[in-house]
Biopython code that builds the backbone (N, CA, C, O; Angstrom):
import numpy as np
from Bio.PDB.StructureBuilder import StructureBuilder

atoms = [
    (1, "GLU", "N", (17.221, -23.955, 13.390)),
    (1, "GLU", "CA", (18.137, -22.919, 13.726)),
    (1, "GLU", "C", (17.386, -21.613, 13.778)),
    (1, "GLU", "O", (16.402, -21.437, 13.059)),
    (2, "ILE", "N", (17.807, -20.730, 14.577)),
    (2, "ILE", "CA", (17.195, -19.418, 14.811)),
    (2, "ILE", "C", (17.197, -18.666, 13.515)),
    (2, "ILE", "O", (16.158, -18.094, 13.186)),
    (3, "GLN", "N", (18.179, -18.610, 12.801)),
    (3, "GLN", "CA", (18.189, -17.805, 11.561)),
    (3, "GLN", "C", (17.084, -18.287, 10.580)),
    (3, "GLN", "O", (16.467, -17.463, 9.905)),
    (4, "ASP", "N", (16.829, -19.641, 10.496)),
    (4, "ASP", "CA", (15.796, -20.120, 9.648)),
    (4, "ASP", "C", (14.465, -19.638, 10.030)),
    (4, "ASP", "O", (13.629, -19.431, 9.151)),
    (5, "SER", "N", (14.192, -19.436, 11.296)),
    (5, "SER", "CA", (12.923, -19.010, 11.743)),
    (5, "SER", "C", (12.568, -17.690, 11.271)),
    (5, "SER", "O", (11.380, -17.395, 11.139)),
    (6, "LEU", "N", (13.583, -16.787, 10.979)),
    (6, "LEU", "CA", (13.396, -15.360, 10.454)),
    (6, "LEU", "C", (12.974, -15.319, 9.006)),
    (6, "LEU", "O", (12.345, -14.351, 8.578)),
    (7, "ILE", "N", (13.300, -16.341, 8.239)),
    (7, "ILE", "CA", (13.020, -16.334, 6.800)),
    (7, "ILE", "C", (11.509, -16.137, 6.540)),
    (7, "ILE", "O", (11.199, -15.152, 5.870)),
    (8, "PRO", "N", (10.590, -16.907, 6.961)),
    (8, "PRO", "CA", (9.208, -16.642, 6.686)),
    (8, "PRO", "C", (8.604, -15.324, 7.159)),
    (8, "PRO", "O", (7.662, -14.771, 6.592)),
    (9, "VAL", "N", (9.248, -14.853, 8.286)),
    (9, "VAL", "CA", (8.805, -13.548, 8.802)),
    (9, "VAL", "C", (9.129, -12.436, 7.741)),
    (9, "VAL", "O", (8.303, -11.594, 7.388)),
    (10, "LEU", "N", (10.381, -12.517, 7.280)),
    (10, "LEU", "CA", (10.885, -11.514, 6.367)),
    (10, "LEU", "C", (10.359, -11.694, 4.938)),
    (10, "LEU", "O", (10.046, -10.692, 4.294)),
    (11, "SER", "N", (10.254, -12.832, 4.448)),
    (11, "SER", "CA", (9.637, -13.122, 3.077)),
    (11, "SER", "C", (8.189, -13.127, 2.908)),
    (11, "SER", "O", (7.635, -12.521, 1.990)),
    (12, "ASP", "N", (7.537, -13.849, 3.844)),
    (12, "ASP", "CA", (6.009, -13.937, 3.598)),
    (12, "ASP", "C", (5.317, -13.101, 4.661)),
    (12, "ASP", "O", (4.095, -12.955, 4.634)),
    (13, "ARG", "N", (6.079, -12.550, 5.596)),
    (13, "ARG", "CA", (5.487, -11.580, 6.663)),
    (13, "ARG", "C", (4.474, -12.343, 7.497)),
    (13, "ARG", "O", (3.405, -11.838, 7.842)),
    (14, "ILE", "N", (4.836, -13.538, 7.798)),
    (14, "ILE", "CA", (4.108, -14.600, 8.594)),
    (14, "ILE", "C", (4.915, -15.015, 9.759)),
    (14, "ILE", "O", (6.074, -15.405, 9.618)),
    (15, "LEU", "N", (4.303, -14.936, 10.962)),
    (15, "LEU", "CA", (5.006, -15.457, 12.156)),
    (15, "LEU", "C", (4.210, -16.536, 12.753)),
    (15, "LEU", "O", (3.092, -16.301, 13.211)),
    (16, "HIS", "N", (4.737, -17.720, 12.770)),
    (16, "HIS", "CA", (3.996, -18.907, 13.423)),
    (16, "HIS", "C", (4.260, -18.892, 14.912)),
    (16, "HIS", "O", (5.418, -18.860, 15.328)),
    (17, "ILE", "N", (3.281, -18.912, 15.679)),
    (17, "ILE", "CA", (3.320, -19.032, 17.100)),
    (17, "ILE", "C", (2.568, -20.226, 17.632)),
    (17, "ILE", "O", (1.343, -20.171, 17.751)),
    (18, "PRO", "N", (3.247, -21.290, 17.954)),
    (18, "PRO", "CA", (2.557, -22.535, 18.289)),
    (18, "PRO", "C", (1.611, -22.372, 19.553)),
    (18, "PRO", "O", (0.658, -23.137, 19.697)),
    (19, "GLU", "N", (1.875, -21.407, 20.429)),
    (19, "GLU", "CA", (1.067, -21.216, 21.614)),
    (19, "GLU", "C", (-0.215, -20.559, 21.350)),
    (19, "GLU", "O", (-1.059, -20.561, 22.247)),
    (20, "LEU", "N", (-0.469, -19.981, 20.196)),
    (20, "LEU", "CA", (-1.702, -19.363, 19.839)),
    (20, "LEU", "C", (-2.856, -20.444, 19.799)),
    (20, "LEU", "O", (-2.598, -21.561, 19.349)),
    (21, "GLN", "N", (-4.045, -20.156, 20.232)),
    (21, "GLN", "CA", (-5.120, -21.115, 20.316)),
    (21, "GLN", "C", (-5.956, -21.286, 19.089)),
    (21, "GLN", "O", (-6.792, -22.187, 19.035)),
    (22, "ASP", "N", (-5.750, -20.409, 18.049)),
    (22, "ASP", "CA", (-6.576, -20.497, 16.892)),
    (22, "ASP", "C", (-6.015, -21.654, 15.946)),
    (22, "ASP", "O", (-4.946, -22.218, 16.177)),
    (23, "ALA", "N", (-6.804, -21.941, 14.904)),
    (23, "ALA", "CA", (-6.501, -23.224, 14.063)),
    (23, "ALA", "C", (-5.184, -23.025, 13.361)),
    (23, "ALA", "O", (-4.461, -24.005, 13.184)),
    (24, "GLN", "N", (-4.812, -21.810, 12.941)),
    (24, "GLN", "CA", (-3.606, -21.534, 12.087)),
    (24, "GLN", "C", (-2.354, -21.223, 12.870)),
    (24, "GLN", "O", (-1.251, -21.403, 12.354)),
    (25, "ASN", "N", (-2.484, -20.773, 14.075)),
    (25, "ASN", "CA", (-1.312, -20.464, 14.907)),
    (25, "ASN", "C", (-0.311, -19.558, 14.278)),
    (25, "ASN", "O", (0.894, -19.795, 14.358)),
    (26, "LEU", "N", (-0.828, -18.453, 13.611)),
    (26, "LEU", "CA", (0.064, -17.573, 12.927)),
    (26, "LEU", "C", (-0.482, -16.170, 13.110)),
    (26, "LEU", "O", (-1.659, -15.951, 13.398)),
    (27, "VAL", "N", (0.492, -15.176, 12.915)),
    (27, "VAL", "CA", (0.126, -13.712, 12.999)),
    (27, "VAL", "C", (0.672, -13.178, 11.611)),
    (27, "VAL", "O", (1.780, -13.494, 11.177)),
    (28, "LEU", "N", (-0.173, -12.378, 10.987)),
    (28, "LEU", "CA", (0.292, -11.654, 9.712)),
    (28, "LEU", "C", (0.752, -10.357, 10.035)),
    (28, "LEU", "O", (0.234, -9.720, 10.952)),
    (29, "SER", "N", (1.724, -9.896, 9.324)),
    (29, "SER", "CA", (2.246, -8.472, 9.587)),
    (29, "SER", "C", (1.221, -7.521, 9.062)),
    (29, "SER", "O", (0.430, -7.883, 8.191)),
    (30, "GLN", "N", (1.210, -6.305, 9.566)),
    (30, "GLN", "CA", (0.416, -5.139, 9.112)),
    (30, "GLN", "C", (1.230, -4.357, 8.100)),
    (30, "GLN", "O", (2.458, -4.442, 8.072)),
    (31, "PRO", "N", (0.535, -3.593, 7.270)),
    (31, "PRO", "CA", (1.270, -2.666, 6.293)),
    (31, "PRO", "C", (2.236, -1.781, 7.075)),
    (31, "PRO", "O", (1.990, -1.326, 8.192)),
    (32, "GLY", "N", (3.379, -1.575, 6.372)),
    (32, "GLY", "CA", (4.407, -0.855, 7.008)),
    (32, "GLY", "C", (5.366, -1.546, 7.958)),
    (32, "GLY", "O", (6.221, -0.911, 8.576)),
    (33, "PHE", "N", (5.203, -2.895, 8.068)),
    (33, "PHE", "CA", (6.045, -3.684, 8.898)),
    (33, "PHE", "C", (7.401, -3.712, 8.366)),
    (33, "PHE", "O", (7.612, -3.995, 7.187)),
    (34, "ASN", "N", (8.349, -3.421, 9.212)),
    (34, "ASN", "CA", (9.744, -3.460, 8.729)),
    (34, "ASN", "C", (10.674, -4.030, 9.864)),
    (34, "ASN", "O", (10.326, -3.940, 11.041)),
    (35, "VAL", "N", (11.767, -4.572, 9.524)),
    (35, "VAL", "CA", (12.675, -5.133, 10.436)),
    (35, "VAL", "C", (14.094, -4.315, 10.172)),
    (35, "VAL", "O", (14.647, -4.259, 9.073)),
    (36, "ILE", "N", (14.534, -3.747, 11.278)),
    (36, "ILE", "CA", (15.764, -3.053, 11.298)),
    (36, "ILE", "C", (16.704, -3.743, 12.313)),
    (36, "ILE", "O", (16.426, -3.917, 13.499)),
    (37, "ALA", "N", (17.931, -4.142, 11.660)),
    (37, "ALA", "CA", (18.818, -4.952, 12.415)),
    (37, "ALA", "C", (20.295, -4.357, 12.343)),
    (37, "ALA", "O", (20.614, -3.583, 11.440)),
    (38, "THR", "N", (21.125, -4.735, 13.280)),
    (38, "THR", "CA", (22.505, -4.338, 13.199)),
    (38, "THR", "C", (23.304, -5.569, 13.213)),
    (38, "THR", "O", (22.849, -6.608, 13.692)),
    (39, "ALA", "N", (24.538, -5.487, 12.680)),
    (39, "ALA", "CA", (25.428, -6.584, 12.724)),
    (39, "ALA", "C", (26.861, -6.082, 12.676)),
    (39, "ALA", "O", (27.139, -5.045, 12.074)),
    (40, "ASN", "N", (27.771, -6.814, 13.310)),
    (40, "ASN", "CA", (29.134, -6.515, 13.154)),
    (40, "ASN", "C", (29.721, -7.548, 12.252)),
    (40, "ASN", "O", (29.984, -8.689, 12.631)),
    (41, "LEU", "N", (29.931, -7.062, 10.940)),
    (41, "LEU", "CA", (30.273, -8.094, 9.994)),
    (41, "LEU", "C", (31.728, -8.519, 9.998)),
    (41, "LEU", "O", (32.097, -9.479, 9.322)),
    (42, "ARG", "N", (32.640, -7.745, 10.826)),
    (42, "ARG", "CA", (33.984, -8.214, 10.958)),
    (42, "ARG", "C", (34.063, -9.295, 12.009)),
    (42, "ARG", "O", (35.023, -10.066, 11.995)),
    (43, "ASP", "N", (33.101, -9.402, 12.934)),
    (43, "ASP", "CA", (33.131, -10.357, 13.871)),
    (43, "ASP", "C", (32.129, -11.397, 13.489)),
    (43, "ASP", "O", (30.925, -11.253, 13.703)),
    (44, "ARG", "N", (32.673, -12.489, 12.897)),
    (44, "ARG", "CA", (31.756, -13.595, 12.361)),
    (44, "ARG", "C", (31.059, -14.301, 13.448)),
    (44, "ARG", "O", (29.914, -14.719, 13.275)),
    (45, "GLY", "N", (31.720, -14.464, 14.617)),
    (45, "GLY", "CA", (30.995, -15.084, 15.709)),
    (45, "GLY", "C", (30.987, -16.666, 15.405)),
    (45, "GLY", "O", (31.723, -17.182, 14.565)),
    (46, "VAL", "N", (30.121, -17.321, 16.146)),
    (46, "VAL", "CA", (30.008, -18.804, 15.999)),
    (46, "VAL", "C", (29.290, -19.148, 14.745)),
    (46, "VAL", "O", (29.711, -20.051, 14.023)),
    (47, "ASN", "N", (28.249, -18.484, 14.463)),
    (47, "ASN", "CA", (27.379, -18.787, 13.332)),
    (47, "ASN", "C", (27.301, -17.684, 12.366)),
    (47, "ASN", "O", (26.723, -16.645, 12.683)),
    (48, "GLU", "N", (27.841, -17.834, 11.208)),
    (48, "GLU", "CA", (27.757, -16.761, 10.141)),
    (48, "GLU", "C", (26.302, -16.671, 9.610)),
    (48, "GLU", "O", (25.632, -17.697, 9.499)),
    (49, "MET", "N", (25.814, -15.465, 9.284)),
    (49, "MET", "CA", (24.576, -15.322, 8.693)),
    (49, "MET", "C", (24.504, -16.110, 7.354)),
    (49, "MET", "O", (25.401, -16.081, 6.511)),
    (50, "SER", "N", (23.319, -16.835, 7.238)),
    (50, "SER", "CA", (23.191, -17.709, 6.086)),
    (50, "SER", "C", (22.956, -16.805, 4.805)),
    (50, "SER", "O", (22.530, -15.655, 4.916)),
    (51, "ALA", "N", (23.236, -17.348, 3.659)),
    (51, "ALA", "CA", (23.052, -16.694, 2.379)),
    (51, "ALA", "C", (21.550, -16.323, 2.257)),
    (51, "ALA", "O", (21.212, -15.229, 1.805)),
    (52, "ALA", "N", (20.628, -17.286, 2.683)),
    (52, "ALA", "CA", (19.328, -17.028, 2.468)),
    (52, "ALA", "C", (18.752, -15.911, 3.249)),
    (52, "ALA", "O", (17.841, -15.218, 2.797)),
    (53, "LEU", "N", (19.288, -15.727, 4.449)),
    (53, "LEU", "CA", (18.893, -14.583, 5.332)),
    (53, "LEU", "C", (19.551, -13.252, 4.758)),
    (53, "LEU", "O", (18.918, -12.197, 4.796)),
    (54, "LYS", "N", (20.820, -13.323, 4.232)),
    (54, "LYS", "CA", (21.380, -12.145, 3.751)),
    (54, "LYS", "C", (20.636, -11.527, 2.631)),
    (54, "LYS", "O", (20.562, -10.309, 2.469)),
    (55, "ARG", "N", (20.078, -12.428, 1.852)),
    (55, "ARG", "CA", (19.236, -11.925, 0.624)),
    (55, "ARG", "C", (17.970, -11.140, 1.011)),
    (55, "ARG", "O", (17.346, -10.495, 0.169)),
    (56, "ARG", "N", (17.626, -11.203, 2.224)),
    (56, "ARG", "CA", (16.434, -10.598, 2.591)),
    (56, "ARG", "C", (16.648, -9.226, 3.232)),
    (56, "ARG", "O", (15.698, -8.543, 3.615)),
    (57, "PHE", "N", (18.001, -8.820, 3.342)),
    (57, "PHE", "CA", (18.310, -7.484, 3.965)),
    (57, "PHE", "C", (19.024, -6.586, 2.959)),
    (57, "PHE", "O", (19.689, -7.070, 2.043)),
    (58, "ASN", "N", (18.883, -5.311, 3.135)),
    (58, "ASN", "CA", (19.763, -4.312, 2.408)),
    (58, "ASN", "C", (20.759, -4.019, 3.395)),
    (58, "ASN", "O", (20.432, -3.879, 4.574)),
    (59, "PHE", "N", (22.004, -3.911, 2.994)),
    (59, "PHE", "CA", (23.140, -3.675, 3.861)),
    (59, "PHE", "C", (23.668, -2.296, 3.633)),
    (59, "PHE", "O", (23.906, -1.893, 2.495)),
    (60, "GLU", "N", (23.859, -1.552, 4.725)),
    (60, "GLU", "CA", (24.448, -0.224, 4.651)),
    (60, "GLU", "C", (25.560, -0.206, 5.610)),
    (60, "GLU", "O", (25.363, -0.479, 6.794)),
    (61, "THR", "N", (26.823, 0.131, 5.112)),
    (61, "THR", "CA", (27.976, 0.138, 5.980)),
    (61, "THR", "C", (28.097, 1.583, 6.576)),
    (61, "THR", "O", (28.125, 2.563, 5.830)),
    (62, "MET", "N", (28.167, 1.689, 7.931)),
    (62, "MET", "CA", (28.245, 2.942, 8.569)),
    (62, "MET", "C", (29.621, 3.061, 9.285)),
    (62, "MET", "O", (30.040, 2.160, 10.012)),
    (63, "GLN", "N", (30.249, 4.116, 9.066)),
    (63, "GLN", "CA", (31.547, 4.322, 9.771)),
    (63, "GLN", "C", (31.217, 5.141, 11.052)),
    (63, "GLN", "O", (30.302, 5.964, 11.034)),
    (64, "PRO", "N", (32.020, 4.898, 12.240)),
    (64, "PRO", "CA", (31.685, 5.548, 13.431)),
    (64, "PRO", "C", (32.097, 7.016, 13.249)),
    (64, "PRO", "O", (33.050, 7.316, 12.530)),
    (65, "LEU", "N", (31.360, 7.933, 13.916)),
    (65, "LEU", "CA", (31.768, 9.384, 14.040)),
    (65, "LEU", "C", (32.613, 9.552, 15.167)),
    (65, "LEU", "O", (32.258, 9.245, 16.305)),
    (66, "HIS", "N", (33.810, 10.068, 14.863)),
    (66, "HIS", "CA", (34.811, 10.305, 15.916)),
    (66, "HIS", "C", (34.724, 11.706, 16.522)),
    (66, "HIS", "O", (35.385, 11.962, 17.529)),
    (67, "ASP", "N", (33.996, 12.555, 15.994)),
    (67, "ASP", "CA", (33.813, 13.971, 16.463)),
    (67, "ASP", "C", (32.519, 14.070, 17.248)),
    (67, "ASP", "O", (31.455, 13.985, 16.635)),
    (68, "HIS", "N", (32.536, 14.247, 18.578)),
    (68, "HIS", "CA", (31.367, 14.317, 19.470)),
    (68, "HIS", "C", (30.394, 15.550, 18.983)),
    (68, "HIS", "O", (29.172, 15.402, 19.013)),
    (69, "LYS", "N", (30.945, 16.667, 18.573)),
    (69, "LYS", "CA", (30.019, 17.749, 18.099)),
    (69, "LYS", "C", (29.280, 17.304, 16.823)),
    (69, "LYS", "O", (28.084, 17.557, 16.685)),
    (70, "ALA", "N", (29.999, 16.632, 15.876)),
    (70, "ALA", "CA", (29.375, 16.170, 14.617)),
    (70, "ALA", "C", (28.178, 15.115, 14.953)),
    (70, "ALA", "O", (27.076, 15.155, 14.407)),
    (71, "GLU", "N", (28.552, 14.212, 15.888)),
    (71, "GLU", "CA", (27.516, 13.317, 16.346)),
    (71, "GLU", "C", (26.347, 13.944, 16.884)),
    (71, "GLU", "O", (25.228, 13.602, 16.501)),
    (72, "SER", "N", (26.541, 14.927, 17.832)),
    (72, "SER", "CA", (25.442, 15.642, 18.453)),
    (72, "SER", "C", (24.588, 16.352, 17.458)),
    (72, "SER", "O", (23.360, 16.257, 17.478)),
    (73, "GLU", "N", (25.250, 17.066, 16.584)),
    (73, "GLU", "CA", (24.554, 17.701, 15.478)),
    (73, "GLU", "C", (23.661, 16.762, 14.590)),
    (73, "GLU", "O", (22.519, 17.067, 14.245)),
    (74, "LEU", "N", (24.221, 15.727, 14.293)),
    (74, "LEU", "CA", (23.546, 14.792, 13.450)),
    (74, "LEU", "C", (22.317, 14.191, 14.196)),
    (74, "LEU", "O", (21.238, 14.055, 13.618)),
    (75, "VAL", "N", (22.513, 13.830, 15.514)),
    (75, "VAL", "CA", (21.265, 13.286, 16.238)),
    (75, "VAL", "C", (20.132, 14.341, 16.381)),
    (75, "VAL", "O", (18.946, 14.069, 16.194)),
    (76, "SER", "N", (20.590, 15.542, 16.721)),
    (76, "SER", "CA", (19.647, 16.643, 16.880)),
    (76, "SER", "C", (18.854, 16.980, 15.526)),
    (76, "SER", "O", (17.631, 17.125, 15.525)),
    (77, "ARG", "N", (19.618, 17.089, 14.415)),
    (77, "ARG", "CA", (19.045, 17.222, 13.163)),
    (77, "ARG", "C", (18.014, 16.194, 12.855)),
    (77, "ARG", "O", (16.917, 16.525, 12.406)),
    (78, "GLU", "N", (18.332, 14.973, 13.082)),
    (78, "GLU", "CA", (17.427, 13.820, 12.553)),
    (78, "GLU", "C", (16.287, 13.735, 13.505)),
    (78, "GLU", "O", (15.187, 13.428, 13.045)),
    (79, "VAL", "N", (16.416, 13.965, 14.753)),
    (79, "VAL", "CA", (15.306, 13.954, 15.764)),
    (79, "VAL", "C", (14.428, 15.069, 15.325)),
    (79, "VAL", "O", (13.235, 14.816, 15.161)),
    (80, "ASN", "N", (14.890, 16.326, 15.105)),
    (80, "ASN", "CA", (13.914, 17.402, 14.763)),
    (80, "ASN", "C", (13.288, 17.104, 13.370)),
    (80, "ASN", "O", (12.126, 17.460, 13.171)),
    (81, "ARG", "N", (13.980, 16.482, 12.412)),
    (81, "ARG", "CA", (13.283, 16.138, 11.228)),
    (81, "ARG", "C", (12.120, 15.188, 11.393)),
    (81, "ARG", "O", (11.051, 15.350, 10.805)),
    (82, "LEU", "N", (12.393, 14.122, 12.275)),
    (82, "LEU", "CA", (11.408, 13.137, 12.486)),
    (82, "LEU", "C", (10.182, 13.699, 13.227)),
    (82, "LEU", "O", (9.037, 13.364, 12.924)),
    (83, "LEU", "N", (10.479, 14.587, 14.232)),
    (83, "LEU", "CA", (9.382, 15.277, 14.955)),
    (83, "LEU", "C", (8.569, 16.101, 14.128)),
    (83, "LEU", "O", (7.356, 16.189, 14.319)),
    (84, "THR", "N", (9.251, 16.799, 13.087)),
    (84, "THR", "CA", (8.425, 17.676, 12.194)),
    (84, "THR", "C", (7.641, 16.833, 11.228)),
    (84, "THR", "O", (6.544, 17.266, 10.875)),
    (85, "GLU", "N", (8.084, 15.637, 10.739)),
    (85, "GLU", "CA", (7.354, 14.751, 9.908)),
    (85, "GLU", "C", (6.054, 14.229, 10.637)),
    (85, "GLU", "O", (5.011, 14.067, 10.003)),
    (86, "ASP", "N", (6.143, 13.989, 11.899)),
    (86, "ASP", "CA", (4.972, 13.444, 12.659)),
    (86, "ASP", "C", (3.892, 14.486, 13.007)),
    (86, "ASP", "O", (2.738, 14.181, 13.309)),
    (87, "ALA", "N", (4.370, 15.751, 12.937)),
    (87, "ALA", "CA", (3.406, 16.850, 13.412)),
    (87, "ALA", "C", (2.401, 16.965, 12.391)),
    (87, "ALA", "O", (1.488, 17.783, 12.512)),
]
sb = StructureBuilder()
sb.init_structure("model")
sb.init_model(0)
sb.init_chain("A")
sb.init_seg("    ")
for serial, (resi, resn, name, xyz) in enumerate(atoms, 1):
    if name == "N":
        sb.init_residue(resn, " ", resi, " ")
    sb.init_atom(name, np.array(xyz, "f"), 0.0, 1.0, " ", f" {name:<3s}", serial, name[0])
structure = sb.get_structure()
């Protein structure tokens, strides 16, 4: 199953790639490797996320912003903050 293939990537930070020509057929993550994902938890869909996969994520519930001005200000503030950090 697709979900099960993510577990070693998230836990061990190892991605197995059968098509690689080396003996181990794997890629190790670099320092700072992170996975950011989104999910609509109200729409369970066909396959619910497994408990094993859920344990490997921190969940943050975000409510939509209904005010266009507030959304624009938030995006501008965060973009400026990130650009300042990188400078």
